[in-house]
PDB file of N, CA, C and O in Angstrom:
ATOM      1  N   MET A   1       0.906  -1.145  -0.002  1.00  0.00           N
ATOM      2  CA  MET A   1      -0.113  -0.012  -0.085  1.00  0.00           C
ATOM      3  C   MET A   1       0.901   1.252  -0.061  1.00  0.00           C
ATOM      4  O   MET A   1       1.861   1.295   0.709  1.00  0.00           O
ATOM      5  N   THR A   2       0.610   2.194  -0.914  1.00  0.00           N
ATOM      6  CA  THR A   2       1.305   3.437  -0.883  1.00  0.00           C
ATOM      7  C   THR A   2       0.467   4.584  -0.637  1.00  0.00           C
ATOM      8  O   THR A   2      -0.704   4.559  -1.016  1.00  0.00           O
ATOM      9  N   ILE A   3       0.934   5.562  -0.057  1.00  0.00           N
ATOM     10  CA  ILE A   3       0.229   6.674   0.353  1.00  0.00           C
ATOM     11  C   ILE A   3       0.490   7.727  -0.808  1.00  0.00           C
ATOM     12  O   ILE A   3       1.638   8.008  -1.153  1.00  0.00           O
ATOM     13  N   GLU A   4      -0.572   8.263  -1.361  1.00  0.00           N
ATOM     14  CA  GLU A   4      -0.560   9.288  -2.467  1.00  0.00           C
ATOM     15  C   GLU A   4       0.193  10.536  -1.738  1.00  0.00           C
ATOM     16  O   GLU A   4      -0.070  10.901  -0.592  1.00  0.00           O
ATOM     17  N   PRO A   5       1.171  11.131  -2.585  1.00  0.00           N
ATOM     18  CA  PRO A   5       1.945  12.236  -2.223  1.00  0.00           C
ATOM     19  C   PRO A   5       0.965  13.504  -1.770  1.00  0.00           C
ATOM     20  O   PRO A   5       1.298  14.316  -0.907  1.00  0.00           O
ATOM     21  N   VAL A   6      -0.155  13.537  -2.412  1.00  0.00           N
ATOM     22  CA  VAL A   6      -1.147  14.773  -2.050  1.00  0.00           C
ATOM     23  C   VAL A   6      -1.587  14.574  -0.708  1.00  0.00           C
ATOM     24  O   VAL A   6      -1.819  15.590  -0.054  1.00  0.00           O
ATOM     25  N   TYR A   7      -1.760  13.360  -0.123  1.00  0.00           N
ATOM     26  CA  TYR A   7      -2.152  13.161   1.257  1.00  0.00           C
ATOM     27  C   TYR A   7      -0.975  13.710   2.319  1.00  0.00           C
ATOM     28  O   TYR A   7      -1.171  14.408   3.314  1.00  0.00           O
ATOM     29  N   ILE A   8       0.165  13.248   1.875  1.00  0.00           N
ATOM     30  CA  ILE A   8       1.388  13.664   2.670  1.00  0.00           C
ATOM     31  C   ILE A   8       1.516  15.203   2.619  1.00  0.00           C
ATOM     32  O   ILE A   8       1.771  15.773   3.680  1.00  0.00           O
ATOM     33  N   GLY A   9       1.380  15.856   1.608  1.00  0.00           N
ATOM     34  CA  GLY A   9       1.418  17.228   1.378  1.00  0.00           C
ATOM     35  C   GLY A   9       0.315  17.908   2.213  1.00  0.00           C
ATOM     36  O   GLY A   9       0.551  18.867   2.948  1.00  0.00           O
ATOM     37  N   SER A  10      -0.845  17.382   2.064  1.00  0.00           N
ATOM     38  CA  SER A  10      -2.005  17.959   2.841  1.00  0.00           C
ATOM     39  C   SER A  10      -1.834  17.898   4.414  1.00  0.00           C
ATOM     40  O   SER A  10      -2.169  18.850   5.118  1.00  0.00           O
ATOM     41  N   LEU A  11      -1.320  16.785   4.908  1.00  0.00           N
ATOM     42  CA  LEU A  11      -0.973  16.502   6.172  1.00  0.00           C
ATOM     43  C   LEU A  11       0.094  17.688   6.680  1.00  0.00           C
ATOM     44  O   LEU A  11      -0.064  18.375   7.689  1.00  0.00           O
ATOM     45  N   GLY A  12       1.145  17.762   5.805  1.00  0.00           N
ATOM     46  CA  GLY A  12       2.174  18.722   6.102  1.00  0.00           C
ATOM     47  C   GLY A  12       1.518  20.224   6.279  1.00  0.00           C
ATOM     48  O   GLY A  12       1.640  20.925   7.284  1.00  0.00           O
ATOM     49  N   ALA A  13       0.902  20.509   5.259  1.00  0.00           N
ATOM     50  CA  ALA A  13       0.249  21.885   5.292  1.00  0.00           C
ATOM     51  C   ALA A  13      -0.779  22.003   6.534  1.00  0.00           C
ATOM     52  O   ALA A  13      -0.861  23.043   7.186  1.00  0.00           O
ATOM     53  N   GLY A  14      -1.449  21.014   6.772  1.00  0.00           N
ATOM     54  CA  GLY A  14      -2.276  20.984   7.919  1.00  0.00           C
ATOM     55  C   GLY A  14      -1.654  21.245   9.270  1.00  0.00           C
ATOM     56  O   GLY A  14      -2.114  21.999  10.127  1.00  0.00           O
ATOM     57  N   LEU A  15      -0.513  20.502   9.354  1.00  0.00           N
ATOM     58  CA  LEU A  15       0.297  20.637  10.730  1.00  0.00           C
ATOM     59  C   LEU A  15       0.941  22.140  10.826  1.00  0.00           C
ATOM     60  O   LEU A  15       1.098  22.687  11.917  1.00  0.00           O
ATOM     61  N   ILE A  16       1.254  22.680   9.742  1.00  0.00           N
ATOM     62  CA  ILE A  16       1.899  24.017   9.724  1.00  0.00           C
ATOM     63  C   ILE A  16       0.850  24.927  10.012  1.00  0.00           C
ATOM     64  O   ILE A  16       1.038  25.783  10.877  1.00  0.00           O
ATOM     65  N   LEU A  17      -0.314  24.856   9.359  1.00  0.00           N
ATOM     66  CA  LEU A  17      -1.481  25.725   9.574  1.00  0.00           C
ATOM     67  C   LEU A  17      -1.889  25.600  11.013  1.00  0.00           C
ATOM     68  O   LEU A  17      -1.980  26.628  11.685  1.00  0.00           O
ATOM     69  N   LEU A  18      -2.136  24.455  11.528  1.00  0.00           N
ATOM     70  CA  LEU A  18      -2.663  24.196  12.972  1.00  0.00           C
ATOM     71  C   LEU A  18      -1.622  24.917  13.915  1.00  0.00           C
ATOM     72  O   LEU A  18      -2.045  25.627  14.827  1.00  0.00           O
ATOM     73  N   ALA A  19      -0.395  24.762  13.731  1.00  0.00           N
ATOM     74  CA  ALA A  19       0.546  25.379  14.570  1.00  0.00           C
ATOM     75  C   ALA A  19       0.399  26.966  14.542  1.00  0.00           C
ATOM     76  O   ALA A  19       0.430  27.650  15.565  1.00  0.00           O
ATOM     77  N   PHE A  20       0.247  27.436  13.348  1.00  0.00           N
ATOM     78  CA  PHE A  20       0.046  28.839  13.068  1.00  0.00           C
ATOM     79  C   PHE A  20      -1.280  29.420  13.791  1.00  0.00           C
ATOM     80  O   PHE A  20      -1.301  30.432  14.491  1.00  0.00           O
ATOM     81  N   VAL A  21      -2.277  28.668  13.518  1.00  0.00           N
ATOM     82  CA  VAL A  21      -3.529  29.128  14.220  1.00  0.00           C
ATOM     83  C   VAL A  21      -3.441  29.076  15.791  1.00  0.00           C
ATOM     84  O   VAL A  21      -3.853  30.006  16.484  1.00  0.00           O
ATOM     85  N   LEU A  22      -2.912  28.001  16.280  1.00  0.00           N
ATOM     86  CA  LEU A  22      -2.758  27.955  17.802  1.00  0.00           C
ATOM     87  C   LEU A  22      -1.938  29.101  18.208  1.00  0.00           C
ATOM     88  O   LEU A  22      -2.238  29.723  19.227  1.00  0.00           O
ATOM     89  N   GLY A  23      -0.867  29.449  17.449  1.00  0.00           N
ATOM     90  CA  GLY A  23      -0.168  30.616  17.926  1.00  0.00           C
ATOM     91  C   GLY A  23      -0.907  32.045  17.743  1.00  0.00           C
ATOM     92  O   GLY A  23      -0.658  32.966  18.522  1.00  0.00           O
ATOM     93  N   GLN A  24      -1.671  32.163  16.861  1.00  0.00           N
ATOM     94  CA  GLN A  24      -2.411  33.347  16.504  1.00  0.00           C
ATOM     95  C   GLN A  24      -3.616  33.561  17.691  1.00  0.00           C
ATOM     96  O   GLN A  24      -3.976  34.683  18.045  1.00  0.00           O
ATOM     97  N   ILE A  25      -4.104  32.466  18.172  1.00  0.00           N
ATOM     98  CA  ILE A  25      -5.181  32.550  19.108  1.00  0.00           C
ATOM     99  C   ILE A  25      -4.600  32.485  20.466  1.00  0.00           C
ATOM    100  O   ILE A  25      -5.390  32.442  21.409  1.00  0.00           O
ATOM    101  N   HIS A  26      -3.301  32.472  20.701  1.00  0.00           N
ATOM    102  CA  HIS A  26      -2.588  32.415  21.929  1.00  0.00           C
ATOM    103  C   HIS A  26      -2.808  31.242  22.690  1.00  0.00           C
ATOM    104  O   HIS A  26      -2.914  31.318  23.914  1.00  0.00           O
ATOM    105  N   VAL A  27      -2.893  30.076  22.037  1.00  0.00           N
ATOM    106  CA  VAL A  27      -3.067  28.825  22.814  1.00  0.00           C
ATOM    107  C   VAL A  27      -1.670  28.220  23.038  1.00  0.00           C
ATOM    108  O   VAL A  27      -1.361  27.594  24.052  1.00  0.00           O
ATOM    109  N   TRP A  28      -0.810  28.480  21.941  1.00  0.00           N
ATOM    110  CA  TRP A  28       0.574  28.125  22.027  1.00  0.00           C
ATOM    111  C   TRP A  28       1.433  29.270  21.834  1.00  0.00           C
ATOM    112  O   TRP A  28       0.903  30.245  21.302  1.00  0.00           O
ATOM    113  N   LYS A  29       2.640  29.354  22.153  1.00  0.00           N
ATOM    114  CA  LYS A  29       3.686  30.388  21.997  1.00  0.00           C
ATOM    115  C   LYS A  29       4.593  29.880  21.072  1.00  0.00           C
ATOM    116  O   LYS A  29       4.752  28.661  21.011  1.00  0.00           O
ATOM    117  N   VAL A  30       5.296  30.733  20.243  1.00  0.00           N
ATOM    118  CA  VAL A  30       6.144  30.247  19.240  1.00  0.00           C
ATOM    119  C   VAL A  30       7.369  29.636  19.889  1.00  0.00           C
ATOM    120  O   VAL A  30       8.117  28.979  19.164  1.00  0.00           O
ATOM    121  N   SER A  31       7.663  29.781  21.194  1.00  0.00           N
ATOM    122  CA  SER A  31       8.798  29.228  21.894  1.00  0.00           C
ATOM    123  C   SER A  31       8.535  27.689  22.346  1.00  0.00           C
ATOM    124  O   SER A  31       9.421  26.946  22.766  1.00  0.00           O
ATOM    125  N   TYR A  32       7.232  27.354  22.196  1.00  0.00           N
ATOM    126  CA  TYR A  32       6.894  25.950  22.540  1.00  0.00           C
ATOM    127  C   TYR A  32       7.528  24.880  21.773  1.00  0.00           C
ATOM    128  O   TYR A  32       7.529  24.984  20.546  1.00  0.00           O
ATOM    129  N   PHE A  33       8.062  23.874  22.327  1.00  0.00           N
ATOM    130  CA  PHE A  33       8.621  22.729  21.608  1.00  0.00           C
ATOM    131  C   PHE A  33       7.554  22.148  20.561  1.00  0.00           C
ATOM    132  O   PHE A  33       7.858  21.854  19.405  1.00  0.00           O
ATOM    133  N   SER A  34       6.340  22.024  21.073  1.00  0.00           N
ATOM    134  CA  SER A  34       5.236  21.466  20.218  1.00  0.00           C
ATOM    135  C   SER A  34       4.968  22.325  18.955  1.00  0.00           C
ATOM    136  O   SER A  34       4.591  21.743  17.938  1.00  0.00           O
ATOM    137  N   TYR A  35       5.128  23.598  18.949  1.00  0.00           N
ATOM    138  CA  TYR A  35       5.041  24.433  18.070  1.00  0.00           C
ATOM    139  C   TYR A  35       6.163  24.225  16.866  1.00  0.00           C
ATOM    140  O   TYR A  35       5.864  24.189  15.672  1.00  0.00           O
ATOM    141  N   ASP A  36       7.456  24.100  17.369  1.00  0.00           N
ATOM    142  CA  ASP A  36       8.612  23.864  16.649  1.00  0.00           C
ATOM    143  C   ASP A  36       8.408  22.594  15.857  1.00  0.00           C
ATOM    144  O   ASP A  36       8.456  22.547  14.628  1.00  0.00           O
ATOM    145  N   LEU A  37       8.155  21.465  16.735  1.00  0.00           N
ATOM    146  CA  LEU A  37       7.939  20.216  16.186  1.00  0.00           C
ATOM    147  C   LEU A  37       7.034  20.007  14.998  1.00  0.00           C
ATOM    148  O   LEU A  37       7.339  19.383  13.981  1.00  0.00           O
ATOM    149  N   MET A  38       5.799  20.646  15.265  1.00  0.00           N
ATOM    150  CA  MET A  38       4.800  20.554  14.294  1.00  0.00           C
ATOM    151  C   MET A  38       5.192  21.373  13.038  1.00  0.00           C
ATOM    152  O   MET A  38       4.773  20.978  11.950  1.00  0.00           O
ATOM    153  N   ASN A  39       5.939  22.447  13.104  1.00  0.00           N
ATOM    154  CA  ASN A  39       6.469  22.959  11.986  1.00  0.00           C
ATOM    155  C   ASN A  39       7.497  22.289  11.194  1.00  0.00           C
ATOM    156  O   ASN A  39       7.556  22.334   9.965  1.00  0.00           O
ATOM    157  N   ALA A  40       8.305  21.663  11.966  1.00  0.00           N
ATOM    158  CA  ALA A  40       9.351  20.808  11.467  1.00  0.00           C
ATOM    159  C   ALA A  40       8.728  19.672  10.656  1.00  0.00           C
ATOM    160  O   ALA A  40       9.040  19.480   9.481  1.00  0.00           O
ATOM    161  N   LEU A  41       7.784  18.880  11.356  1.00  0.00           N
ATOM    162  CA  LEU A  41       7.115  17.741  10.541  1.00  0.00           C
ATOM    163  C   LEU A  41       6.431  18.117   9.450  1.00  0.00           C
ATOM    164  O   LEU A  41       6.486  17.433   8.428  1.00  0.00           O
ATOM    165  N   GLY A  42       5.706  19.240   9.518  1.00  0.00           N
ATOM    166  CA  GLY A  42       4.803  19.721   8.381  1.00  0.00           C
ATOM    167  C   GLY A  42       5.817  20.152   7.221  1.00  0.00           C
ATOM    168  O   GLY A  42       5.526  19.787   6.082  1.00  0.00           O
ATOM    169  N   SER A  43       6.816  20.792   7.387  1.00  0.00           N
ATOM    170  CA  SER A  43       7.732  21.164   6.292  1.00  0.00           C
ATOM    171  C   SER A  43       8.368  20.028   5.811  1.00  0.00           C
ATOM    172  O   SER A  43       8.589  19.992   4.601  1.00  0.00           O
ATOM    173  N   ILE A  44       8.731  19.034   6.549  1.00  0.00           N
ATOM    174  CA  ILE A  44       9.422  17.744   6.052  1.00  0.00           C
ATOM    175  C   ILE A  44       8.489  17.123   5.037  1.00  0.00           C
ATOM    176  O   ILE A  44       8.884  16.744   3.934  1.00  0.00           O
ATOM    177  N   PHE A  45       7.287  17.037   5.433  1.00  0.00           N
ATOM    178  CA  PHE A  45       6.217  16.456   4.649  1.00  0.00           C
ATOM    179  C   PHE A  45       6.024  17.287   3.304  1.00  0.00           C
ATOM    180  O   PHE A  45       5.898  16.678   2.241  1.00  0.00           O
ATOM    181  N   LEU A  46       6.003  18.621   3.347  1.00  0.00           N
ATOM    182  CA  LEU A  46       5.879  19.368   2.274  1.00  0.00           C
ATOM    183  C   LEU A  46       7.087  19.375   1.309  1.00  0.00           C
ATOM    184  O   LEU A  46       6.953  19.591   0.104  1.00  0.00           O
ATOM    185  N   VAL A  47       8.329  19.115   1.933  1.00  0.00           N
ATOM    186  CA  VAL A  47       9.556  18.923   1.099  1.00  0.00           C
ATOM    187  C   VAL A  47       9.379  17.706   0.176  1.00  0.00           C
ATOM    188  O   VAL A  47       9.678  17.749  -1.017  1.00  0.00           O
ATOM    189  N   TYR A  48       8.871  16.606   0.794  1.00  0.00           N
ATOM    190  CA  TYR A  48       8.691  15.390   0.066  1.00  0.00           C
ATOM    191  C   TYR A  48       7.620  15.598  -1.076  1.00  0.00           C
ATOM    192  O   TYR A  48       7.783  15.142  -2.208  1.00  0.00           O
ATOM    193  N   TYR A  49       6.510  16.325  -0.686  1.00  0.00           N
ATOM    194  CA  TYR A  49       5.442  16.532  -1.612  1.00  0.00           C
ATOM    195  C   TYR A  49       5.964  17.373  -2.802  1.00  0.00           C
ATOM    196  O   TYR A  49       5.614  17.094  -3.949  1.00  0.00           O
ATOM    197  N   GLY A  50       6.806  18.407  -2.529  1.00  0.00           N
ATOM    198  CA  GLY A  50       7.395  19.355  -3.511  1.00  0.00           C
ATOM    199  C   GLY A  50       8.430  18.452  -4.428  1.00  0.00           C
ATOM    200  O   GLY A  50       8.586  18.711  -5.622  1.00  0.00           O
ATOM    201  N   TYR A  51       9.026  17.525  -3.865  1.00  0.00           N
ATOM    202  CA  TYR A  51      10.136  16.889  -4.512  1.00  0.00           C
ATOM    203  C   TYR A  51       9.398  15.955  -5.606  1.00  0.00           C
ATOM    204  O   TYR A  51       9.804  15.878  -6.766  1.00  0.00           O
ATOM    205  N   VAL A  52       8.292  15.267  -5.127  1.00  0.00           N
ATOM    206  CA  VAL A  52       7.747  14.303  -5.928  1.00  0.00           C
ATOM    207  C   VAL A  52       7.056  15.154  -7.199  1.00  0.00           C
ATOM    208  O   VAL A  52       6.974  14.705  -8.343  1.00  0.00           O
ATOM    209  N   GLY A  53       6.659  16.247  -6.845  1.00  0.00           N
ATOM    210  CA  GLY A  53       5.951  17.018  -7.867  1.00  0.00           C
ATOM    211  C   GLY A  53       6.994  17.985  -8.892  1.00  0.00           C
ATOM    212  O   GLY A  53       6.653  18.621  -9.889  1.00  0.00           O
ATOM    213  N   SER A  54       8.208  17.876  -8.356  1.00  0.00           N
ATOM    214  CA  SER A  54       9.299  18.762  -8.950  1.00  0.00           C
ATOM    215  C   SER A  54       9.104  20.294  -8.806  1.00  0.00           C
ATOM    216  O   SER A  54       9.537  21.118  -9.611  1.00  0.00           O
ATOM    217  N   ALA A  55       8.494  20.538  -7.834  1.00  0.00           N
ATOM    218  CA  ALA A  55       8.235  22.135  -7.440  1.00  0.00           C
ATOM    219  C   ALA A  55       9.371  22.717  -6.679  1.00  0.00           C
ATOM    220  O   ALA A  55       9.253  22.981  -5.482  1.00  0.00           O
ATOM    221  N   TRP A  56      10.494  22.928  -7.360  1.00  0.00           N
ATOM    222  CA  TRP A  56      11.766  23.209  -6.738  1.00  0.00           C
ATOM    223  C   TRP A  56      11.709  24.489  -5.878  1.00  0.00           C
ATOM    224  O   TRP A  56      12.352  24.482  -4.828  1.00  0.00           O
ATOM    225  N   PRO A  57      11.059  25.498  -6.191  1.00  0.00           N
ATOM    226  CA  PRO A  57      10.998  26.663  -5.188  1.00  0.00           C
ATOM    227  C   PRO A  57      10.220  26.159  -3.972  1.00  0.00           C
ATOM    228  O   PRO A  57      10.579  26.613  -2.886  1.00  0.00           O
ATOM    229  N   PHE A  58       9.277  25.348  -3.991  1.00  0.00           N
ATOM    230  CA  PHE A  58       8.509  24.865  -2.858  1.00  0.00           C
ATOM    231  C   PHE A  58       9.431  24.062  -2.032  1.00  0.00           C
ATOM    232  O   PHE A  58       9.437  24.228  -0.813  1.00  0.00           O
ATOM    233  N   VAL A  59      10.234  23.179  -2.615  1.00  0.00           N
ATOM    234  CA  VAL A  59      11.209  22.287  -1.948  1.00  0.00           C
ATOM    235  C   VAL A  59      12.304  23.208  -1.152  1.00  0.00           C
ATOM    236  O   VAL A  59      12.601  22.989   0.022  1.00  0.00           O
ATOM    237  N   VAL A  60      12.835  24.205  -1.891  1.00  0.00           N
ATOM    238  CA  VAL A  60      13.716  25.048  -1.162  1.00  0.00           C
ATOM    239  C   VAL A  60      13.124  25.878   0.062  1.00  0.00           C
ATOM    240  O   VAL A  60      13.720  26.038   1.127  1.00  0.00           O
ATOM    241  N   LEU A  61      11.986  26.334  -0.216  1.00  0.00           N
ATOM    242  CA  LEU A  61      11.280  27.137   0.828  1.00  0.00           C
ATOM    243  C   LEU A  61      11.017  26.184   2.176  1.00  0.00           C
ATOM    244  O   LEU A  61      11.287  26.548   3.320  1.00  0.00           O
ATOM    245  N   ASN A  62      10.509  25.051   1.861  1.00  0.00           N
ATOM    246  CA  ASN A  62      10.219  24.114   2.926  1.00  0.00           C
ATOM    247  C   ASN A  62      11.313  23.366   3.557  1.00  0.00           C
ATOM    248  O   ASN A  62      11.112  22.778   4.620  1.00  0.00           O
ATOM    249  N   THR A  63      12.595  23.344   2.908  1.00  0.00           N
ATOM    250  CA  THR A  63      13.793  22.786   3.433  1.00  0.00           C
ATOM    251  C   THR A  63      14.298  23.754   4.337  1.00  0.00           C
ATOM    252  O   THR A  63      14.730  23.326   5.407  1.00  0.00           O
ATOM    253  N   VAL A  64      14.333  25.067   4.104  1.00  0.00           N
ATOM    254  CA  VAL A  64      14.906  26.108   4.898  1.00  0.00           C
ATOM    255  C   VAL A  64      13.869  26.070   6.206  1.00  0.00           C
ATOM    256  O   VAL A  64      14.325  26.128   7.348  1.00  0.00           O
ATOM    257  N   TRP A  65      12.565  25.976   5.971  1.00  0.00           N
ATOM    258  CA  TRP A  65      11.719  26.061   6.998  1.00  0.00           C
ATOM    259  C   TRP A  65      11.986  24.822   8.048  1.00  0.00           C
ATOM    260  O   TRP A  65      11.954  24.936   9.273  1.00  0.00           O
ATOM    261  N   ALA A  66      12.258  23.606   7.307  1.00  0.00           N
ATOM    262  CA  ALA A  66      12.472  22.382   8.173  1.00  0.00           C
ATOM    263  C   ALA A  66      13.751  22.584   8.931  1.00  0.00           C
ATOM    264  O   ALA A  66      13.817  22.227  10.107  1.00  0.00           O
ATOM    265  N   ILE A  67      14.818  23.164   8.292  1.00  0.00           N
ATOM    266  CA  ILE A  67      16.175  23.264   9.062  1.00  0.00           C
ATOM    267  C   ILE A  67      16.040  24.266  10.244  1.00  0.00           C
ATOM    268  O   ILE A  67      16.571  24.066  11.337  1.00  0.00           O
ATOM    269  N   VAL A  68      15.340  25.285   9.964  1.00  0.00           N
ATOM    270  CA  VAL A  68      15.093  26.241  11.116  1.00  0.00           C
ATOM    271  C   VAL A  68      14.359  25.604  12.280  1.00  0.00           C
ATOM    272  O   VAL A  68      14.767  25.625  13.442  1.00  0.00           O
ATOM    273  N   SER A  69      13.211  25.022  11.848  1.00  0.00           N
ATOM    274  CA  SER A  69      12.455  24.351  12.853  1.00  0.00           C
ATOM    275  C   SER A  69      13.114  23.270  13.634  1.00  0.00           C
ATOM    276  O   SER A  69      12.860  23.150  14.832  1.00  0.00           O
ATOM    277  N   LEU A  70      13.954  22.468  13.021  1.00  0.00           N
ATOM    278  CA  LEU A  70      14.661  21.391  13.598  1.00  0.00           C
ATOM    279  C   LEU A  70      15.671  21.907  14.490  1.00  0.00           C
ATOM    280  O   LEU A  70      15.934  21.336  15.549  1.00  0.00           O
ATOM    281  N   LYS A  71      16.321  23.096  14.061  1.00  0.00           N
ATOM    282  CA  LYS A  71      17.301  23.820  14.927  1.00  0.00           C
ATOM    283  C   LYS A  71      16.689  24.172  16.238  1.00  0.00           C
ATOM    284  O   LYS A  71      17.248  23.994  17.320  1.00  0.00           O
ATOM    285  N   ASP A  72      15.384  24.736  16.054  1.00  0.00           N
ATOM    286  CA  ASP A  72      14.816  25.253  17.263  1.00  0.00           C
ATOM    287  C   ASP A  72      14.398  23.940  18.174  1.00  0.00           C
ATOM    288  O   ASP A  72      14.525  24.001  19.396  1.00  0.00           O
ATOM    289  N   CYS A  73      13.922  22.814  17.564  1.00  0.00           N
ATOM    290  CA  CYS A  73      13.646  21.582  18.400  1.00  0.00           C
ATOM    291  C   CYS A  73      14.681  21.137  19.169  1.00  0.00           C
ATOM    292  O   CYS A  73      14.512  20.793  20.338  1.00  0.00           O
ATOM    293  N   VAL A  74      16.028  21.107  18.464  1.00  0.00           N
ATOM    294  CA  VAL A  74      17.150  20.633  19.121  1.00  0.00           C
ATOM    295  C   VAL A  74      17.391  21.729  20.305  1.00  0.00           C
ATOM    296  O   VAL A  74      17.594  21.313  21.445  1.00  0.00           O
ATOM    297  N   THR A  75      17.371  22.983  20.063  1.00  0.00           N
ATOM    298  CA  THR A  75      17.622  23.960  21.172  1.00  0.00           C
ATOM    299  C   THR A  75      16.576  23.842  22.319  1.00  0.00           C
ATOM    300  O   THR A  75      16.902  24.010  23.494  1.00  0.00           O
ATOM    301  N   ASP A  76      15.388  23.565  21.958  1.00  0.00           N
ATOM    302  CA  ASP A  76      14.270  23.287  23.017  1.00  0.00           C
ATOM    303  C   ASP A  76      14.706  22.036  23.883  1.00  0.00           C
ATOM    304  O   ASP A  76      14.739  22.048  25.114  1.00  0.00           O
ATOM    305  N   ILE A  77      15.024  20.995  23.115  1.00  0.00           N
ATOM    306  CA  ILE A  77      15.272  19.703  23.783  1.00  0.00           C
ATOM    307  C   ILE A  77      16.426  20.028  24.840  1.00  0.00           C
ATOM    308  O   ILE A  77      16.304  19.779  26.039  1.00  0.00           O
ATOM    309  N   MET A  78      17.542  20.602  24.277  1.00  0.00           N
ATOM    310  CA  MET A  78      18.599  20.924  25.302  1.00  0.00           C
ATOM    311  C   MET A  78      18.261  21.852  26.476  1.00  0.00           C
ATOM    312  O   MET A  78      18.678  21.659  27.618  1.00  0.00           O
ATOM    313  N   LYS A  79      17.475  22.870  26.114  1.00  0.00           N
ATOM    314  CA  LYS A  79      16.977  23.693  27.355  1.00  0.00           C
ATOM    315  C   LYS A  79      15.950  22.965  28.250  1.00  0.00           C
ATOM    316  O   LYS A  79      16.020  23.081  29.473  1.00  0.00           O
ATOM    317  N   ASN A  80      15.092  22.290  27.715  1.00  0.00           N
ATOM    318  CA  ASN A  80      14.124  21.543  28.473  1.00  0.00           C
ATOM    319  C   ASN A  80      14.697  20.293  29.307  1.00  0.00           C
ATOM    320  O   ASN A  80      14.171  19.817  30.314  1.00  0.00           O
ATOM    321  N   ALA A  81      15.707  19.920  28.778  1.00  0.00           N
ATOM    322  CA  ALA A  81      16.382  18.707  29.529  1.00  0.00           C
ATOM    323  C   ALA A  81      16.983  19.145  30.848  1.00  0.00           C
ATOM    324  O   ALA A  81      17.279  18.342  31.733  1.00  0.00           O
ATOM    325  N   ARG A  82      17.153  20.492  30.941  1.00  0.00           N
ATOM    326  CA  ARG A  82      17.797  20.863  32.237  1.00  0.00           C
ATOM    327  C   ARG A  82      16.699  21.631  33.166  1.00  0.00           C
ATOM    328  O   ARG A  82      17.058  22.205  34.194  1.00  0.00           O
ATOM    329  N   LYS A  83      15.459  21.607  32.781  1.00  0.00           N
ATOM    330  CA  LYS A  83      14.420  21.947  33.732  1.00  0.00           C
ATOM    331  C   LYS A  83      14.076  20.971  34.794  1.00  0.00           C
ATOM    332  O   LYS A  83      14.188  19.767  34.567  1.00  0.00           O
ATOM    333  N   PRO A  84      13.635  21.445  36.021  1.00  0.00           N
ATOM    334  CA  PRO A  84      13.529  20.575  37.145  1.00  0.00           C
ATOM    335  C   PRO A  84      12.497  19.482  36.909  1.00  0.00           C
ATOM    336  O   PRO A  84      11.525  19.711  36.190  1.00  0.00           O
ATOM    337  N   ALA A  85      12.655  18.438  37.424  1.00  0.00           N
ATOM    338  CA  ALA A  85      11.909  17.250  37.190  1.00  0.00           C
ATOM    339  C   ALA A  85      10.540  17.383  37.913  1.00  0.00           C
ATOM    340  O   ALA A  85       9.650  16.557  37.714  1.00  0.00           O
ATOM    341  N   SER A  86      10.380  18.485  38.794  1.00  0.00           N
ATOM    342  CA  SER A  86       9.218  18.623  39.468  1.00  0.00           C
ATOM    343  C   SER A  86       8.018  19.198  38.480  1.00  0.00           C
ATOM    344  O   SER A  86       6.854  19.179  38.880  1.00  0.00           O
ATOM    345  N   LEU A  87       8.352  19.698  37.200  1.00  0.00           N
ATOM    346  CA  LEU A  87       7.386  19.987  36.315  1.00  0.00           C
ATOM    347  C   LEU A  87       6.870  18.848  35.739  1.00  0.00           C
ATOM    348  O   LEU A  87       7.587  17.877  35.495  1.00  0.00           O
ATOM    349  N   GLY A  88       5.502  18.885  35.462  1.00  0.00           N
ATOM    350  CA  GLY A  88       4.917  17.757  34.891  1.00  0.00           C
ATOM    351  C   GLY A  88       5.481  17.413  33.514  1.00  0.00           C
ATOM    352  O   GLY A  88       6.119  18.300  32.947  1.00  0.00           O
ATOM    353  N   PRO A  89       5.319  16.193  32.884  1.00  0.00           N
ATOM    354  CA  PRO A  89       5.893  15.843  31.716  1.00  0.00           C
ATOM    355  C   PRO A  89       5.537  16.795  30.445  1.00  0.00           C
ATOM    356  O   PRO A  89       6.317  17.111  29.546  1.00  0.00           O
ATOM    357  N   TRP A  90       4.227  17.163  30.579  1.00  0.00           N
ATOM    358  CA  TRP A  90       3.866  18.011  29.305  1.00  0.00           C
ATOM    359  C   TRP A  90       4.105  19.433  29.707  1.00  0.00           C
ATOM    360  O   TRP A  90       4.378  20.237  28.816  1.00  0.00           O
ATOM    361  N   GLU A  91       4.031  19.836  30.972  1.00  0.00           N
ATOM    362  CA  GLU A  91       4.414  21.323  31.257  1.00  0.00           C
ATOM    363  C   GLU A  91       5.792  21.536  30.921  1.00  0.00           C
ATOM    364  O   GLU A  91       6.096  22.643  30.478  1.00  0.00           O
ATOM    365  N   LYS A  92       6.664  20.671  31.055  1.00  0.00           N
ATOM    366  CA  LYS A  92       8.019  20.886  30.863  1.00  0.00           C
ATOM    367  C   LYS A  92       8.292  21.365  29.415  1.00  0.00           C
ATOM    368  O   LYS A  92       9.160  22.221  29.250  1.00  0.00           O
ATOM    369  N   TRP A  93       7.669  20.914  28.450  1.00  0.00           N
ATOM    370  CA  TRP A  93       7.760  21.166  27.030  1.00  0.00           C
ATOM    371  C   TRP A  93       6.948  22.371  26.590  1.00  0.00           C
ATOM    372  O   TRP A  93       7.142  22.842  25.470  1.00  0.00           O
ATOM    373  N   MET A  94       6.066  22.883  27.397  1.00  0.00           N
ATOM    374  CA  MET A  94       5.215  24.040  27.027  1.00  0.00           C
ATOM    375  C   MET A  94       5.614  25.328  27.752  1.00  0.00           C
ATOM    376  O   MET A  94       4.866  26.306  27.761  1.00  0.00           O
ATOM    377  N   LYS A  95       6.832  25.313  28.374  1.00  0.00           N
ATOM    378  CA  LYS A  95       7.197  26.623  28.947  1.00  0.00           C
ATOM    379  C   LYS A  95       8.423  27.188  28.095  1.00  0.00           C
ATOM    380  O   LYS A  95       8.919  28.279  28.374  1.00  0.00           O
TER     381      LYS A  95
END
């Protein structure tokens, strides 16, 4: 069974848009790990979609988006690993 690229691209766009909307309505902050992770995953899916469709400007845009988001994820992991264990498992990643 293969998944059509349009479904992967749609999932990627949906993840990025969901992160954007949650940021705009102040449910999430752009500093949250979940925001960065959702952007990274969404852009990786969109890179694949653009590559399959030979949409090279789209691939370049989303590759840069993925790199920046992944850098933020790594930074968040390093920062949050040093937080006290007294924070709950979810709260630790949302500050």
